[in-house]
N, C-alpha and C positions, 0 to 999 in steps of 0.2 A: 337830557338823554343823549347817548351816542348817535352818530349818524347812521349806524348800521343796526340790524336786527340779529337775533340769535341765529336765524336761518342763514345769515350771511357770514357767520364766523367759521373759520377753519383753524383748528388747533393741531399743530404738527410738531413732533419731536424729531430732530435730526440726530441719528445715532450712527455709529460705525467706528472702525479702527482708527486710531490716531494717525493723522497724516493723510486721510482720504479726501480732505478738502471741505469738510462740513462748514467751518467758519467762513472760508472763502466763498462757498456757495451761498451762505446767508447774505454776505455782502453783495453778491451778484443779484440776488433776489430783491434786496432793498433798493439797489440801484435801478433795476428794471421796473420797479413799481414807483420810482420817483421819490422814495423816502430819503435817499441820500444822493448827492450830486455826483460823487466819485466813489467807486468801491475802495474800501480800505484794504490793507495788506497785513497779513500775519507777520511777515518779515519786518515791515516798517513799524509794527506795533500800534496801528491806528484803526483796528477793526472795532465795530460796535460791541461785539460780544467778549472779546479777550481784552478787557480793560484793566484787570488787576496787574500791578507791577510785576508780580512773580510770573504770571502768564506771559507777559511780554518778554521777560527774561528767558523763560524756557521755550517760548514760541509754540506753546501748546495750550489748549483749553484745559483748565484744572477744575472748573466748576461750571455748572449749567448756567445759561444766561437767556433772558427772555427779550425778544424784540417783536415789533408788530409792523405791519404794512397794510395799506389799502390799495386794492387793485380792482379795476372794473367795479363790480358790485359786491365785492367781498372784503372782509377784514381778516387778515391772517396773523395769528399768534404763532411765532416760531420759537422753539426751545432748542438752543444750540448746546449740545452736551459734550463732555470730554470723551475721548476715545481710548485713552490709555487704560489698561486693565485695572490699575490701582484706583482709578476714579470712576469705575463703572457704576458705582452706587448712585452717583448723581444722575446718570442716564436713566436708571430704573426708577428713580424717584419721580421723574417727569411723567411717567406713564399715566397716572391717574388724572393728569391735567389735559390729556389730548385724546382725540379720536383716532389719529393716524400716526403711526411710527414710520418714518422714512429712513430706511437703512442705506447709507451711502457707501458705495464700493469703489475703490480706486481701480480704474480700468487697467492699470499697469501691474498692480499687485494681486488683484483678484480676491477671492474669498479668504479672509483672515480670521483668526480666532474670535475676535470681538464681533465680527459680522455674524458668525454662526450663533453665538450666544444671544445677541440682540434679537435675531429673528425668532429664536426659540422662546425667549422670554416674552416678546410681544404677542406671539401666538398663544402662549399660555394665559396671558391676560385678556385674550379675546379682543385685541385691538386690530383695526385695519392696518395693513402693511403695504408699503410701496418701496420698491428698490430703485435707487438712482445710481447708475453707473457714471461716475464723474471722471474728469480728466481724460475725455475721449480724444483730446488733442495730443496726448503723450505719444512718444515714439515707441515702436516695438510692441504694440498692443495687438491682441487677437480677440476682437469683440465677439465674433460668432462662437469661438471656443469658450469664452467667459459666460455667455448666455447658456450654452450647453452645460457648463459646470454648475451654474446656479440652478438650473432645472433638475439636474441629476442630484444635487445636494439637497435642495429644498422642495422639490416637487414640480409636477407638470402644471400646477396652478400659477407658476411664475411665467408670465408672458409679456413680451414687449408690447407696449402701447404706443410707442413711437420708435423711430429708427434714425440713425445718423445718415446723412447724405452729403454729397460733394466732398468726399474725403474728410468727413467729420466737421466740415465748416458750418453745417446747419443740421437741424433735426426736423424730420417730417412726421406729422400725425398719422397714426394708423387706426384710430378709432372712428373718428368722424369722416376721414377720407378713405374711400375704398380702394384707391389706386394711387400710384406714384413711384418715383425712383428712390432707391436707397442704396447704401454702400454694401449691404449684405441682406440675405433673405429677400423678401419683397413686401411692399406695403400691402398688397392684396392678400398675401398669405397671413401676415400678422393680423390684418383686419378680420379675416375669416376665423382665425384661431381665437381672438378675443370674443367675437360674437358667439362662436360656438360655446365658449365657456360661460358667457353671461346668460344666454337664453335657457340654459339648463336649469336656472333658478325659478323659472315660471313656465308652467305647462302651456298656458294660453299664448304667451309670447313665443314659445317654441313652435307651436302650431302655426302661428302667423309667419314665423321665420322660414319654416319649411315650405309654406305656400308662397311667400313673397321673395324668398331668397335673401339678399342682403339689403333690402330696401326699407328696413325698419327705421323709424325716426328716432332722433335723440331722446325725445320725450318718452317714447315707448321703452327705451332701453335704460332710462335713468334708474327706476326703482329696482329692476333685477341686478343692475350693476352695483348699486349700493348694498343689496343683499349679498351678492357674491363677495364683496369686500368684508362685510361684517362676519360672514361665516367662514372666511379664509379660503373660499373657493377660487378666489382670484387675487394674485399679488402682481400688480402691474410693474413692469420694468421700463424705466425711461432713461434717457441718455443726456448728459450735460457736459459742458466744459465751463467751470466757474471762471477760468482765466480768459477764454475767448468769448464767453457769454452764449455760446452755442447751446441751444436747448433750454435756456433759462426762461425765456418768455413762454415757451411751450409748457414748461413745468408750472408756471403761474396759471396758464390756461387750464391745465389739469386740476389744479387746486380749485379754481373757480367753478368748473363745470362738473367735476366727477368726484372730488374728495368729499367725505361726509361732513356735514355740519353737526353741531351738538344735538340737533333734532333727529339725525339719522344714524349716529354711531351707536355701538352697543352701550347699554347703561353701565355705569360703574357699579362694582359689587359692594354696595353699602350694607352694613348689618346694624340692627337696632337691638340693644340689649347686650348682656355680657355672657361670656363663656358658652355653656350648653344651651342657654335660653335665648341666645341671639337669633333673630329672624331676619330674613331678607327685607331690605327697604329700597324702594325705587324712587330716586330723585327725578323729578320731572322738570324739564327746562321751561317752566311757566313763571313769568315775571311777577304774577300776583300771589304766588304761594309763599309760605315761610322760607326764609333764607336757609340754604344748605350750601356751604362752601368748604373746600378742603385745602389745607396748607401743604403744598408739596415742596416748599423750599423756604428756609430762613437764612438770613445773613446778619451777622453781628458786626457792627462797626462802632469804634469808640467815639465817633463824631455824630452819626445819625441814629445810633441805638440799634435796636433789633428791627429788621425789615422782614415782614412775613408776606410771602407771595402765594396767592391762592387762586384756585379755579372755582368759579361760581357754578354750581350744578342746579340750583333751584332758587327762585326768588330774585329780588333786586336789592343791591347794596348801594346806599347813598351816603353822602356826607351826613353826619349826625345819626346814622344808624346805630342801634344798640345791639351788640353781638355778644353771645356767650361763647366761651371756649370749652368744648366738650361738655362735661357735666358740671362746669363751674357755676356757682350761684350768683356771681356778680358779673354783669356785662361790662364791656368796654365800649367807649364811644368812638366811632370812626370820625376823627377830626379832619383827617386828610386821606383821600382815596387817590391812588396813583395807578397809571399805566407805566410800564417800564420799557425803555429803549436802551438796553444795555445798562450802563451805569446811570443814565438819566432817568429821573422820576418826573413824569408828566402828570400834573394834578387833573383829575376828572371829577365830575359831579356824581356820576352814576355808573354802576357795573351791572350788566344784565346777565341772564343765564347763558352759560357757555363761555363767558369772557374770563380773561386772566388779569387780575388786579393785585394791588399790594397796599399794605398799611404799615406805618412805621411807629417806633417808640412804644410798642406794646410788649413789655417784658415777658408776659405770661405765654405768648405765642410759642409754639414749638412745632417741629416737623410732624406731619401726619395728624395734626389737630383738625377737628371738624368745627367750623364756625356756624352758628345758627342764631335765630332771633326768637326762639320759642322753647320753653321747657319741655314741650311735647317731643322735641328732638334731642333731649338729653340721652347720653349713652349711645349716640350714633357714631359709627366709625367705619372705615373702609376695611375690607378684607385685607389682612396683612400682605405686604409685598415680599417676594422671596429674595431677600438680599443675600449676597455672599457673606460667609462668616469671616469676621476679622480674626486672623490667626497670627500675623506678624506682630511683635510687641517691642516696645521700648520702655525700660524702667527709667523714670524721670525724677530728678531732684532739682530743687530751685538753684539757680546759679548764684544767688546772693542770699545771705542769711536775712530772714525777715520777709522774703518774697514767697513763702510757702502758700499763703492764702491767695495772692495774686496769680501764682502759677496754677493752682487748682481752678480758680475762677476762669482764667483764660482757656485752659484745656476744656472745661465744661462748655464754653461758648463754641469752640471748634467742633466738639462732639455734637452739639445741638444743630450744627449746620450740615453735618455729613452723616448719613445713616449707616455708613460702614466704618465709622470710627467709634470705638468704645473706650471707656475709662474705668479701670478696675483698681481697687485698693486691696492689695494682698495683705491682710492683717498679720498672717503668720510671718511673712518676710518683711513687713512694714515697707512695701513697695507700692508706688503709684505707677501703674502700667497703662500706657496708651497703646491700643491695638488697632491695626488697620489691615489693608489688603496687600501691602508690600512695603519694601524698603523706601521706594520713592514716595509713597503715600504718607509715610510717617515723617520723612525728611521735609516734605513740603509743609506738613502741619507745624513742624518746629519753626520753619522759616516764617510762616504766617503769624505764629504767636509772637515772634520777636518783632516783626515789622508792624503788625497792627496793634499789639497790646504792650509792646516794649518790655517783654518779659523774656529773660534768657534762662535756659535750662541746661543741666548736665544730664546726658543720657548714657545708658549702658544696656546691654542685652538683659532681658528679664529671665526669670525662671521659665523654662518650657512648661506649658500647661499639661503635664502628664496627668493621668488618672489611674485609679486602682480598681480592681474588680476581683472576682473569684472564678475558679474554673470547675468547682465541684460542689456538691451539696454537703451540708454538715449541720450539726446541732450544737447549741450552746446553752449552758445553764449557769445562773449566778444568783447568789443570795446576798443582798445588801442588808447589813445589820449593824446598827450603832446604838450604843447605850452610854450616855454620859451624864446620868442624873436627870430626873424628870422624864419627860416624854422622849422616846427613842425614835429610831428610823428602822423600818423593816419593809422589805419587798423582795420577792423571789420571782424570777422570770425564766421560763424555758422557751426557746425558740429554735427554728430551723431556717437555714438560708439556702438559696439556690441561685445559680447564674441565670441571667436573662440575656436575650439577644442584644447585640451591640446597638446602642442608641435607645434602648427601652427605658433607661432611667432607673427609677426606684418604685417598687410596689410593696405595700405593707398590708398583710392580711391578718385579721383577728379570727382565730379559730378556738378561742378559749371556751371550754364547756363547763357547765355547772357553777359558774360564778367564782372560779378559783382566783380570778383577778377581777375585782369589781369594775364595771364599765367606766367610771370616771378616771381610773388609773391607766386605761389602755392608751390614751393619747400621750401620757407621760412616758410609757415604754417606747412608743414611736419617736418621741422627742429625743430620748437617749440614744436610740439607734442612729438617728440623723446626725446627732452631735459626733458620734464615733465615725460616721461616714465622711463628714466634713473634714475631720482631722487625719483620716487615713490610718492604715494599719501596717503598711509595708515600708513606705518611704515618705509618708506625710502628705500625700496628695489626695484630693477628694475621691471618694469611691462612687461607682455607678454600675448600672445594669445588674442589680441585685434584687431578688424577691425575699422578703422577710416574713415568716409566718409565726405569729405568737400562738402557742398551743396550750401552755400550762403555766402555773405559777402558784404562789401562796401569798396571803396577806395577813395582817394582824389588825384586829378591830380598833386598837388604840394607836399603835406605833406606825401603821402604814400611812405614808404621805406621798405626795407627788414626787418630791425630790428623791425619795428612796427608789421609786420605780424608774425614774430617769437614770439613776446610777446603775440599777440592776439591768435595765435594757441595754445600756451602753456596754457593760462588761460582758453580758451574755453574748452580745453580737461579736465583740472582739474575740472571745473564746472560740466561737464558731468559725470565724474567719481564719484562725490559725490552722484549722483542720480542713479548710475548703480550697487548698491550693491557691493562695492569693497571688496576684500578679500585677505588675505595673503595665499600663497601656500608654503607648506613645501616639501623638497625633500625626496622621498621615495626610499629605496634601497632594492634590492633582496638579500637575504642571502642564502647561502648553507653551512650547517654545517656538520661536521663529528664528532660524539661524542661516547663515550662508552654507551652502552645501559642502564647501571645503572644510568647514569646522566640525563636521559630524563626528569624526573620530575622537577629537579632543573632548567634545561636549558629552558624548556617550560614555567615554571612559571616566570623566569626572563624576557624572551622575552615578555610575556603578560604584565608584569609590565612596559615595555618600549613601550607600545602601539603597539607591534608587533603582527602579525598574522601568524600562522602556516598554510602552504598550502599542506603539505604532508610529510610522512616519508617513508623510505625504509631501510630494513636490508641489509647490505653489506655482502659479503662472509666472511669477517673477523669477523663478529658478531657486528661490530659497526653500528650505525644508521646514515643515511644521512637524514638531515632535510632541507626542503625548506620553507622559510619564507619571510615576508616583514616587514620592520620597518622604522620609521622615522630616517633619518640620525642624527638628533639632539639628539636622545636618545642613540647613540652608541659611544660616545666619549671615554668611559672607558671600552668598551666591551671586548677588547682583554684580559685585566687583569681579568675581571669578569669570562669570559669563562674558562680561565686557572684555576681559583679557583674552579669553579663548576665541572670541569672534571679532577681534579688532574693533570693538565698539558697535558692531552691526547686529548683535543678537538682542532679542527681547523675550520676556517670559511673563506669563500670568499664572497665578496659582489660586486655588481655593481649597478650603477644608474638605477632606474626603471622609475620613473615618478614623476611629481609634483601633489599634491592633496591639497585640502583646509585644512588648519590647524584648530584645535579645537578652538571654540570661546574664551576660556580662554587664549589660547596662542596668538591669534590675539589681544585680548585686552591688554595683557602684552606687546607685541611688539609695539603696537600703542602708549601706554603710555610712552614708553622709547624714542620715536622718537621726535627729536626737529627739525622741518622743518625750512629750510632757509626762511626768510621773506624779503620782500622788493626787491626781485630780478625780473628783467624782462628778 
């Protein structure tokens, strides 16, 4: 058994904008706890978390990494996550493994786009949140203004729990200490604000507080403090410099005394069952119960095989444990159980509830899998995480003849590791398309494939994922009749179509009266409609947001067959579409840019030329501008290079799918003229 108990575990994910110092802060924490003798450096390429050669090359985290440390009476599992917007899926994927999300903010740059998104996503997942203002040793910073910005942006529940002192050379506690000197504000004021926020959670404690003033003991305040964290009523702000180590030991103290253990955090949203019959399931951090663990990360390596990293939510995992993967019927044996220290795998005998462990060489493991040791827990899964939609694409061909299978296999391994990478095979265009969150995301994936799996590929821009829909209601009727000797084919269908709101998908309604189409043939009509929608009617793109109502038809007692009603449904639908003002939809993306203020004119003009629309600008504490905009995805293929040119290499952007909207008439005409529909098909 490990030296620690579940109550002593602290699971923390460090998130925030790239460059805010998360990886360096992890090094400082490891050093302060005695886990390493000397802190590593991102610049020197010797940190515990950024161990991948490509991470060292780019000097940025590109994947999440797990390390642990022991301090005082606690065991801390830290998940260091990437901060570049293209790799934000790795940060979100860590959320089910932790009780606390620590959002790291660069004191010099202030609130940045990823900061905002991480705070919102962590709150939506009901995780405890803590803000760390890092790099307080930097020049030209205004910490009081930054705290005001944070509270204005994210709410009055964001309160300093410690403050810098002696010109940011050290940090003083404001929770346990009611008085002291600080560089700004005052310890007494911060202490009072925190206590006021905490005692609101418990009426009895509030009564005592009003009677006793600020003389409540730490024991009295612990339970309401944890409740305030769980309910989002308090988001502590603390200060550090990972470079000078100011505030690092104080941060460890906060983890020890105030951050929630697996016994205190909000339960993870497990569901048991599928689709509409799924019910809530509560995993309890009890070592004697059935095992329930969740795989939040997988890594594929040509030498060690697949490594699955999981959080144990219930029960105890040991070497020789037999675990099922999801609803699999055959268990696998845990031959080796590991704790991770970056790239190092430390073998352990036992994993207890709340801990983060790993197993290797189990090919069936996959991201988001639930591991368990009883068939009672089949069909157990976590409520899906809200990952950004992968909209950037690359069409990929094998670099050498005969490498097609190796190419597909390597790409599937990369997709297995990253929840924001998808692999599509466009049958109509015979394209293998890898989609991700941006140009850098896909470029790194290609570099990883070549380095790790020794597979080279040729890439080109893929078809933009346009869609088609209709703008009006219409009816269609078609009689399919074939007679070629012997039994024939007969089916007649009358239907009407109507547009649905964007994103509604496809609805099929059966309103046939009097048995004019027998019940067994109704699914065949729907099948034919879906076939037509998949192939498109205007420019060959899939159709969406359409309601189809089948209201009449005819059949023949001998000649009517499923194939006849499939064909009749398809052609009746296509006839209706021609009368329903069909149109092509183009994908729109939301952009968030950070640029030097002097580049505003060039950047805004370029966006306008790409049919983009600016929705707002904000001046950041660093003096840079944050711009929110929307633009068609089709206009952004070369945007990374163009933005670099316009900003002298100092601009960055993040994008995510927003919605589909009608394409301009000229583009619709161009796409329609390029389409060569299949003819003569039933």
